[in-house]
N, C-alpha and C positions, 0 to 999 in steps of 0.2 A: 603713689609716689607718680608712674610714671604718665600719666593723665596730667598730672599738674606742672612739670616738668614740659613737657611739650606743647600744651595749652600755652603756657608762657612763652617759650622760646618761639611757637607761631606769631600772637602776639606782636614781639620784637619784630621780626620779620615781615610783618606784615607794615609795620608804620617804617620801614626800612623801604618799601617800595611806595608808599603813599606820601612819605614828605620829600621836600627837596633839600638836596643833601648839599651841606656847605663846610666850612673846615670851623675846628675848634683848638683849642689848649690838649696838649698832648698829654695825658697824665697816667699815674702810675693803676697797674690794675688793685680793685679795693678787694687783695685776697691776705689771706692768713693759714696757719697751718691746722686742717680741717680732721686732724687725729683725735677721736673720742676724748683723750686724757690730755690734752692742749687746747684746744677750739673752746672748751669751757670757761676757759681765762678770759683776762682782758686783753689781749695780744692785738694792736692795732693794724691796722694797714697803713701801709705807707702816707697815702693820702696826695694830693697837690701841695706846692712850695707857694703857691697863691689862696690869701687870706680873702676872702670873699668884703668887696666892700659896702658901704655904709648902703642898708636897706636892699642889698643882692641877698638870694635866699636860693637854695638849692635843694631838690628831693631826690633821691637812689630808690632805686629798688635793686639789689644784687640777689641772686641764687648759686649756692657751691652743691654742687650733687658732688659727694665724694664716697667712694669705692675703698672699701676697709677690709684688708687679710692681710695680718701679719700672727706669727707665733714665735714664741721663744720659749726655753727651757732650760734650765742648769740644775745644779745639786739642791739648790733651795727652793726655786721660782720657778711657776709655770704659768705663761702669759696666751690668752688668745684674743685677738681684735677682728671678728670676721660679723662685716654687714653691710648696709650703706648709711649715711644721713644727707638729707636733704636741708640746709641752712637759707631762708629766707630772710633776707637783711632789710626794711624799712629805715630809713634815713633821713636829716633834715638840717640844713644847717643855715643860718642868719645872719648877715653882716652888721656888725653893733657899733662899727667908726672908729674911729684913732686906733687904727688897723688891728681890729680882732673882731672875731667871730665867735661863735656859740653854736651849739647842735645837741643832738642824741638820736642813736642807734638803735632799731628792736628788733631781738634776732626773733623767728620762728621757728622750731625745727620738726622734723619727720622723721624717723630712726626705724629701722626695721631690717627686714632681711634683703630687700630690692630687688632690682634683677638685673642687674650689670653683669652678673659672675660668669656668664656663657658667653657674651660677647666680648670680655677681658682676657678670656682662655684663650679663645680664637686670636683673637689679636696676639698673645704673647705666641702661639704657636707659627701663626704665619709668618712674624719676625725673628724668630730665633730667639726670643725674650724666654729668661728664665721666669718660672711660674711660683719660686718660693712654696712649692707643694699645696696650691690654691686647688690643682685640677684634681686634687684627690679628698679635697671636704667637701660636705653638702653644698650644692648650690642653693644660692639664696638664702644661705643660713643667718640668723642674727644671736650671735655669742660675743660678752664681750666679759672676761675673765682673767683674773689673776688673783693667783695663792702665793702665798710665801710663808716656808716653814710650815706649811700642813694647814696654815689660816687662810683662808677664802676673802681678800680685800676687797673682790670687788667680783659681781657677779650679777648680770642684767642679759635676759635673753626676751626680754616681754617689747613689743614694739609699742611705738608711743609718737605722740606728739603734742608740743604747747610749746608755752613763750620762753626764752633765754633771758639772760640775763642782762639786762637793761646797761646802756653804756651811754654817758654824757657827754659833750666835747666841746672844746673849747680850741683857739690857736691866736697868734699875735703874728705881724707880720715883721719880721728883725729887717728885710732887705727887699725890695722889689724896685728892679729895673725893666720894666715893661719893652722899652725899644730895645733893650739887647735880648731879651728872653731869659734873665735873671732873675731867682725869686728863691728865698729862704725864708723859713716861718717855723716858730717854734709851737709845737702842737702837745694837748693834752689830752687825759682820755680818762673818766671815772666810769668804772664797772662797777654796778651793783651787784648783789645775790638777787635775782628777782625769779632766776629760774630754779626748777627744781634738781639738788642733787644727785637725789638717789635712782634721777633717770638719766641721767648724763647730759642735762638740760641747761647746767650751770656749776659753777665751783662751791660755792658756798661762801666764798670769802669776797672782799670788797677789795677792788685792786686800783692802783692809778698808776699810768703811763703818762713819760713824759720822753718824746723825742723830737728831734730838728729830721726836716725834709728840704730838700731843694731841689730845683731843677735849671738846665741852662739849655737855651733852644735857640738854634741858628736856621737858617732857611740859604739853600744853594739852589743851581738853576733845577738839579734833579729832585730837589724836594726840601720839606725841612726836619731836620734832626734832633730829636732831645734828648738829653742823657737825664736821670733823675737816681736820686738816692735819699735815704735815709737812716738815722742813727738812734736809738734811743736805750731807755729801759724801764722796767717794769716793776712796781714792787706789789707784793700781794699780803694778806693778813691769812689766817691761819683757815684753810676750806675744810669742806667735808669727803673729799676724795683722795685717798692716798695723803690723808692728813699727817701721817706719819715721815712722809718721804717728801713732801713738799718743802721745794724750796723759796725763800720769801723774795726775793730778788731774781729776775732773768734781763739778759740783755738782747737786744734784738738789732736787725738791719736789714736794708735792703736796697739792689744795683739793677736800674735796667736801663733801657735804651728805646725810644722809640722814631720811627721814621715817615714819613707822612710824603708819599708818591704823587697823590693826588688829592685834593683839595678836602674830599670827604670820606678818605678812607687813609689808615695808620696801619702799621705792623709792629708788634711789640714783643719785646722778651724781658723777664724779669725774672730775677732770684732772689728769693726771700730766705733769712738763717735768721736761728735764735739759739740761745743756748739751753739746756737744760731745765727743764718745769721740775724734775724730782734727784732724790739721790739715795745711797743706800741700795744699789741694784747693780746687779751685773748686763740685765739685760739692755741691749742700745735702743730698746722702743720705748724705754721707761728713763732712762739716765744716760742721755748722749744728747749733742746738740744738733740740729737739725737743718737741713739745706733742701729748699724745691726750686724747683724751675717752672716759669707760666710763659708758655708762650703764645701769641693770639692777635689781635688786634682789634679795631674799633671801627666802625661806619659812624659820620656825623650826621644826622637826620635832620637836622634843622639848625640854627645861626647856633643856640645852647640846649639843643636834645642830643647826645652819644649813645652809644650802642657797645659795650665789651664785649668781644666773645672770647674766651681762652680756655686751655688744658693745661694744669699743673698734674707734672709728675714728681716723684722723690727722688731728688737725687742723693742723698743719705738713705738707703733704702732700708722700710721699715720703721721708719722716725715720724712719716707725715703718707697720706695714703699714696695707694699704686697711683692712680687719677684721679683728679677732680676736674668737672667740666663746670666752667666760669662763666655767667652771664648775668650784664649789667647795664641798668636804662636808668640815666641823669637828665635832669633838667636843672637849667640855672636859670632865675628870673630876675 
């Protein structure tokens, strides 16, 4: 897993040095909660408020390397989520005309013990952050386990890789004022159960998400400022992961800002939240809303080529991974 991450990251930085850097639209990070119990569902990224024009196309490659460590125990439940996951998302979108677009997202998963445990322990120690017991756990272990009332409902300790749940996307431009930097789009996503639910590369459910996403961008003498947000709902059929506790409907939202001080570079901060995917549990890792924060920025490598770099932290502890490293490369044609 380590070699794959660094090779792809190196390719991105080599592109940054080889190509002429120019300005582009400020867009949200393409991130979602990478918790093993949440990432298997069709929770969408906020996406741009601008829909592609007729004949316009976009290709994307994103990597999310997540380190998981959280435990929970009470009188009738016992939970351990300890491991790492790498999600590689290939995406494509195409402008259909009449203010509409269609697309597809194909996720590939690599899950296992990983290599980041020692680094994160050192980071927590250096800055005085609580480790939550991770310093006492075996290093680079892979174990996802959930027991309730003495019954094992989830047990996974074999690493693996493979295809996840494919997503079909669509959008309609509700409002656009390019001169004023204002855009509002209605987006939809249909997730299909193509991944293996037994290996937590899919949920076994068919999910439909609908959401509004918008942005307001304005230029000043110091640079360009963009405010963006999204809000919507996700409906799910009965899946195969903790099926008796799965909720059929989840709400989600995004709020963020980006600032471009130079024509080729921007800084971004973004908060993403959602309601609980499960019920009938006293553990916050299972039955509680989640909030995560992503900070970083983007390099605009060419007029229509962008490279995102972000780090995501769990603001609501235990409900999303301790840390996720996000890389995204996108090209519009």
